[in-house]
N, C-alpha and C positions, 0 to 999 in steps of 0.2 A: 805326217810322221806322228807313228805312236808309240807313245815312252808309259815302262812300267816300272816301277821301284823294284828292286831284290830285295832279299832277305840277309845279302850279304851289300852292307854298305859300299863296297867300293866297288858294286858289279851292277852293270844297265844295259838294259832289253830294250832295242824299239826298232820297226821295223820304217822301210817306207814302200807305197806301193808303187810299182813300175806298169808303164805300158804293155800288156799281156804281148802285143805281138811285136816289142821290143827284139833286134837280132843280137843281143849282144850278149846271151847265153844260146848260141847253137844247137847244142842237146834242147833243150829245153824249147825253142824255137819248133823242130822235130816233133817234138810229144801233142806239143798245140795242134801243131795241121793234122797230124795225124789222130789228132781226138777231132777236130775240124771235120775229117773223112767221112769218120766212123758214127759223126750224130748226123749225117746227110740232111734234114730237113724239120729235124728235129732242135730244141734249145740242148741236147744231149742227147749223148749216147749211154746204152744200156751198160752195163757189166759186162754182161752176154760180147757186146762189143768189140771188147778189148781183148785183144789176141797177145796175152803176155811169151809169145815167140814173137813177136813181132814191136816187144819192145824191151830185148833181150838187154841193148847195152843199158838199160836204164832201169833194169830190175832190181838190182841193191837199192836204189834211190831212192825206190817207191813205195807207197803207203796208201793203203784205202781203208778207211773210216766212211762206218753204219752209220747216216743219221737217224740219231731218235729224237720223239718229239713228243712230247710235253710233259716234260719241260725239254725244247732244243737242248742234246748234248751231242756227245760225238763214244764211236768207241770201235779203234783200231780191229780189223778185221784182217789186217800184212802189215808186215814192218819188215822192211826190205833187210838184205844182209849187214849193206854197207850204216844204215840206219842204225841197225843195232849194234851195231861196231861203232859206229861214234858214241852212241846215247849209256857201254857200257851195259845195256839190257836192250830184250825184245819187251813192245810197247805194243802187241798183238792183243787182246782180249782188253785192254786198256784205257784210259780218257787221256784227252788232251792236257788233263788237268793237272794230270799224273807226271807232268812232264817237268823236268826243275833246272832251272828256279820255279820257282810256283809264277811267278810273273813272266816268265816263258812260257809255258805253262798256259797260261790268261792271255797270252798278247796271240798265239796258234788259236788256242778255241773261239778268242772274236774275229779272226783271220775266217773260221770253218763258217761262222755264226752271217758274218757278211756274205761265202760265199753262195747258203743257201738262202739268203734276200735276194743275190744280184741275180741268179741265176747265170754266172758266164765264167770263164777264168779268171782268175788271181795270180797277178807274178807280183812277189815283195821282196825286198830284200832286205834282211834279219840280221838284225848287228847287236851284239852281243861285248859288250864291254866293259874291262875289269882296269884298274889302276894300272896294271902292267902291260896288256894289250887289247885290241879292238878285231874282234873275229866278225865276218861277215862270210852269208852265203846267202843265193840266193834259190826260193821256193814258186814253183807253178803249181797253181790249186785250180783242178778243173773237175765238174760237179758230173754225175752221172743219173741218171735215173729212169727207173726202170717202167716207170709208166706212165711216161712222156709227159708229167705235169707236175710233180714233186722232184726237188732234188732227193731222193735217196741213198749216194753216199758220194764221197768224194775220195777222188786219188790225187793225191801229192807226190810230187820228184823234186828231189834237190839237183842244183848243178853240181854238174863235177866241174866248175870252174870255185871250187870252195878246199878251202886247206883242211883236211881231216884229221893229220895232225892234232891243229891248232883244238879244234875245235869241241875234237875228244879229250883234251888237255883241259877245258873248260870247260866240259860238264864234269870230269873227275874232280872238278876243283873245286867245284860248285858241291859234288856230292860228299867231298869232306866236310863243307861249313858246314852241310847240313846235319853231319852225323857228328861234328861237333856240338850244335847247339842244339843236339836234341836230349 
């Protein structure tokens, strides 16, 4: 379990890595099965192998991030409308390190680095706590490769089994706290 302290004393961010083949999240399992079929005999499919028309049900919960090298970093190419709604802003063109709270951004960045190193799907349960409430969601992270050698893009999908309202309230609370301390 990875734990990060946040700038708000009463908030905690952590993640538990789960087996990517877990059937606990059927929508994520369907995406992983699709990804596996598209990769064929390669370690990861190309971006062009992924047809958005095949993923209509999960498109609002997908993010695509370009992998930038030296130093390793990431830039969102696409942020689904469901994710934009939860964060109250589009992450397109931004880095995961810009996600708030900063500990959450650091956690996501670390997961992306891990996916690049491992070159395989990762499944995490992300837990966001405040003194009043705990919220969580599952996120599948899938590598893509244009050259068949290096991870050149990451595709993330958040599980349908999440309390979107609770997550949206959490991020709004964090943003209010950051505005108050700025």
